[in-house]
Structures are given as structure tokens and as C-alpha cells.
C-alpha positions in Angstrom: 39.7 114.7 157.3 42.0 113.1 159.9 45.7 113.8 159.8 47.9 111.1 158.4 51.1 110.5 160.4 52.8 108.1 157.9 54.7 110.9 156.2 56.9 111.6 159.2 56.4 108.6 161.5 58.9 106.4 159.6 61.6 109.1 159.9 60.9 109.9 163.6 61.0 106.2 164.4 64.7 106.2 163.5 67.6 108.0 165.2 67.9 111.7 164.6 70.9 113.7 163.4 72.3 114.8 166.8 75.3 113.1 168.4 74.3 112.0 171.9 76.1 112.5 175.2 75.2 110.4 178.3 76.0 111.4 181.8 75.1 110.9 185.4 72.6 112.8 187.6 74.5 111.8 190.7 76.4 115.2 190.8 73.0 116.8 191.4 72.1 114.4 194.2 69.8 112.2 192.2 70.7 108.7 191.1 70.0 108.4 187.4 71.1 109.3 183.9 71.2 112.3 181.6 70.9 112.1 177.8 71.5 115.2 175.7 72.3 116.2 172.1 76.0 117.1 171.9 75.1 120.8 171.6 72.2 123.2 171.6 70.7 126.3 173.3 67.2 126.6 174.7 66.4 122.9 174.2 63.3 121.1 175.3 63.7 118.6 178.1 61.7 115.8 179.6 61.9 113.7 182.8 61.5 110.0 182.1 59.9 107.5 184.6 60.7 103.8 184.4 58.3 100.9 184.8 58.0 98.7 187.9 61.1 96.6 188.7 63.0 98.3 185.9 66.1 100.5 185.7 67.1 103.2 183.3 69.5 100.9 181.5 66.4 99.1 180.2 65.6 102.2 178.2 69.0 103.2 176.9 68.1 103.1 173.2 64.8 104.9 173.7 66.4 107.8 175.7 69.3 108.1 173.2 66.6 108.2 170.5 64.9 111.2 172.0 68.2 113.0 172.6 69.2 112.4 169.0 66.2 114.5 168.0 67.3 117.4 170.2 65.4 116.6 173.4 67.2 116.5 176.7 66.2 113.6 178.9 66.7 113.2 182.7 65.9 109.8 184.0 66.0 109.1 187.8 67.0 105.6 188.7 65.1 105.5 192.0 62.2 103.3 193.2 63.4 100.3 191.3 62.5 97.7 194.0 59.5 95.5 194.4 57.6 98.0 196.6 58.1 101.4 194.9 56.7 104.7 196.2 55.0 106.3 193.2 55.0 109.7 194.9 58.7 109.6 195.4 59.5 108.7 191.8 57.2 111.5 190.6 59.0 113.9 193.0 62.4 112.7 191.7 61.3 113.3 188.2 60.2 116.8 189.1 63.5 117.5 190.8 65.6 116.2 187.9 63.6 118.3 185.5 64.3 121.4 187.6 68.0 120.6 187.6 68.1 120.2 183.8 66.4 123.6 183.4 68.6 125.4 185.9 72.2 124.4 184.9 74.4 124.4 181.8 75.0 120.8 180.6 77.8 119.1 178.9 80.8 121.4 178.7 78.5 124.4 179.1 77.3 124.5 175.5 73.9 122.8 176.2 71.1 124.7 177.8 67.4 123.9 178.4 64.6 126.3 178.1 62.5 126.5 181.3 59.4 127.0 179.0 59.9 123.7 177.2 59.6 121.0 179.9 57.7 117.8 179.8 57.1 114.5 181.7 57.1 111.1 180.0 57.3 107.5 181.2 56.6 103.8 180.6 54.2 101.6 182.7 54.5 102.8 186.3 56.5 105.7 185.0 53.7 106.7 182.7 51.5 107.1 185.7 54.1 109.0 187.7 54.5 111.4 184.8 50.8 112.2 185.1 51.1 112.7 188.8 54.1 115.0 188.4 52.3 117.2 185.9 49.2 117.9 188.0 49.3 121.4 189.4 52.7 121.9 187.8 52.5 124.8 185.4 56.1 124.3 184.3 55.1 121.0 182.6 53.9 121.7 179.1 53.4 118.2 177.8 52.9 114.6 179.1 53.4 111.3 177.3 52.4 108.1 179.0 53.6 104.9 177.3 51.4 101.9 178.3 50.7 103.5 181.7 50.1 101.3 184.7 48.2 101.7 187.9 49.7 104.1 190.5 48.9 105.1 194.0 47.6 107.8 194.1 45.7 107.1 191.0 47.0 108.7 187.8 43.6 107.9 186.2 41.9 110.1 188.8 44.6 112.7 188.7 44.1 113.1 184.9 40.6 114.6 185.7 42.3 117.8 186.7 45.1 117.8 184.1 44.9 120.5 181.4 48.4 119.8 180.0 48.4 118.4 176.5 48.8 114.6 176.6 49.7 111.5 174.5 48.7 108.1 175.8 49.9 104.9 174.1 48.1 101.6 174.7 48.2 98.1 173.3 46.6 97.3 169.9 45.3 93.9 171.2 44.5 92.2 174.5 47.6 92.4 176.7 47.6 89.9 179.5 50.5 91.6 181.1 49.0 95.1 181.0 49.0 96.5 184.6 46.7 99.5 183.8 44.0 100.9 181.7 45.6 103.4 179.3 42.3 104.2 177.5 40.7 105.1 180.7 43.6 107.4 181.6 43.1 109.2 178.2 39.3 109.2 178.7 39.7 111.0 182.0 42.2 113.6 180.7 40.7 117.0 181.1 42.9 118.7 178.6 43.7 117.9 175.0 44.9 114.3 174.6 45.6 111.8 171.9 45.2 108.1 172.5 47.1 105.7 170.2 46.9 101.9 170.2 49.9 100.3 168.5 49.4 97.0 166.7 51.2 94.2 168.5 52.6 96.7 171.0 52.4 95.7 174.7 53.4 97.2 178.0 55.8 94.4 178.7 57.5 94.5 175.3 58.5 98.2 175.3 61.6 98.0 177.6 64.9 96.7 176.3 65.7 94.1 179.0 65.7 91.1 176.6 67.5 88.6 178.8 65.2 89.3 181.8 62.1 88.7 179.6 63.5 85.5 178.3 64.3 84.3 181.8 60.7 84.9 183.1 59.0 84.1 179.9 57.0 87.4 179.8 57.3 88.3 176.2 60.1 89.5 173.9 61.2 93.0 173.0 59.4 93.9 169.8 61.4 96.2 167.6 58.6 97.3 165.3 56.0 98.5 167.8 58.8 100.0 170.0 60.1 102.1 167.1 56.5 103.2 166.3 56.1 104.3 170.0 59.3 106.2 169.9 58.3 108.0 166.7 54.9 108.9 168.1 56.4 110.3 171.3 59.1 112.1 169.4 56.7 113.8 167.1 54.4 114.8 170.0 57.3 116.3 172.0 58.7 118.2 169.0 55.3 119.8 168.4 54.3 120.6 172.0 57.7 121.4 173.5 60.0 122.4 170.6 57.3 124.2 168.7 58.0 122.5 165.4 54.8 122.9 163.5 55.8 120.3 161.0 54.8 117.7 163.6 51.6 119.2 164.8 49.6 116.3 163.4 51.1 114.2 166.2 48.9 116.0 168.7 45.7 115.4 166.6 43.5 112.9 168.6 42.1 111.5 165.3 45.4 111.2 163.4 46.0 107.9 161.5 49.1 105.8 160.8 49.9 102.4 159.6 49.7 99.9 162.5 48.4 102.7 164.8 44.7 103.2 165.7 43.4 106.4 167.4 40.4 106.4 169.6 38.1 109.3 170.6 34.6 109.9 171.9 32.4 106.8 172.2 35.1 104.6 170.8 37.5 105.7 173.5 34.9 105.3 176.2 34.1 101.7 175.0 37.8 100.8 175.0 38.1 102.3 178.5 35.2 100.2 179.7 33.2 103.2 180.8 29.9 104.9 179.8 29.9 108.4 178.6 28.2 109.5 181.9 31.1 108.3 184.0 
């Protein structure tokens, strides 16, 4: 019987108990932001990659959300122009993660465990998270939220990725989707869960409401975004923090309200491939 995520998803979709501190990565030579719970030892940490033509300020609530659940987030603010270098963003994410694991944060009362590191991202950043995890044994989990096409190809890179993964895609046709999340999940060599969120789209996840209104590309949707945050939080708490309460969030067949999971032939069909590909 498939696991049911409804018991915990509603809670994980809301802010956690931890007070959150926000700082700059500039002191370490990387432009970007750092989000941490106010205190904690041996915490999990993730590097976050932004989407094309976005900046970290467009994800402030999401990154605060993760930190409120005890997860340190380092978020480079590089490659924000119209012609980004995906390799460079991936490298900056790796560097930021190394910094987080190597120094005391806050006033010295926050430390990260070097064995609890992950890569996550949205759109373009979802693809660069995959690129940064390939052949990187320090990365223990990867979450790609509506991942987009990258060069080199994250879809191809996933063929050699054994790291546990979570891929989030749209629950309906998304005319603004710049990638094939299902194909990324289909190609993933290691254990992976693919979730499609009802009314969730790549373009609606970031928080830049005024920009979206100006270009008419779709509004920020609170419901699907909160669900995505909850799915990612549960996945990271299981894979990085080792909290067995949330192990169902790694189950490829787990079910939840307004969330559909795809595996096997269903995943292949959604990805637009045959099982022989």
C-alpha cells in the first residue's frame, strides 16, 4: 500500500518552530544569502539554485521556510543575467555548500554537519543542482523544483546520479515550462520520487509577484507553492536530517491531496519516452 503524505504535509507546508537568521555570503567571496535557524549543532545544509533571470530575493519566503525547519540554506546570487553559465552557477552552489560546512555560523552557535549536505533548486537552478551533485559524494540528496533545461544537460547527467532525488513537476500542461521534469526523474539512476502538483507551474513558484504581473506570465500561487515547500522539507528532513518520521516523503509512490506521483510506465509516458530509451 502506498504511503500517504497527508498526515504531515499540511504541517510541513507551514513555517517551522525555529527563529530564522538571514545573512550575506559576501564575506566568503560569493554574492548571495545565507538562511539559518537561530541555533543548532550538526545541522543539515543545502545549496539553492535560482531560476533563469531571477535573484535570491524572489525566494525569500521559501528559503526562510526551510531554515525554520532546521535546514541551513546557502543561496548564490550569481548568473542572474539573460545569458547565464549553468556550470558557473553549479560551481558557486558547490563552493557555498563547502563554506557552510566548514565554518561556524551566526555568532558561532550554529554548525553544519559535513555528512548532511544537499543540493536543491528551482527551474534552471533545479538543473544546476543535479549538475552539482554528479560525482560529488558529499551531496546526499537533491531536490529539483520544476527543473529547466541546462547546458550541459541535467537530464543526461541524471543517468549517472545515484544520490536520492525528488523532482517536482506541473500537475497540468504548463506553457511556460522550460524543461521536462518527468524525463529528468525517468533518467535518474538512483532512487527518485516524481511528484506532480495540481495547478503548480514552473513560473508560479517564485515570489516576484510584480514582475509576473508586468509581463503577464502568471501569478504566484500560494497553495501549490506551499505544497512544494512541504514536499521538499519532508524529503530533506528524511534524507539529510535522518528524521524517520518523514521517510514516506522519499517513497516514489506516496500519495497526497493535490499531489500525484508517477513511476514506471506512467512516468515514462509522462516523460514522452519509451521504456527502451
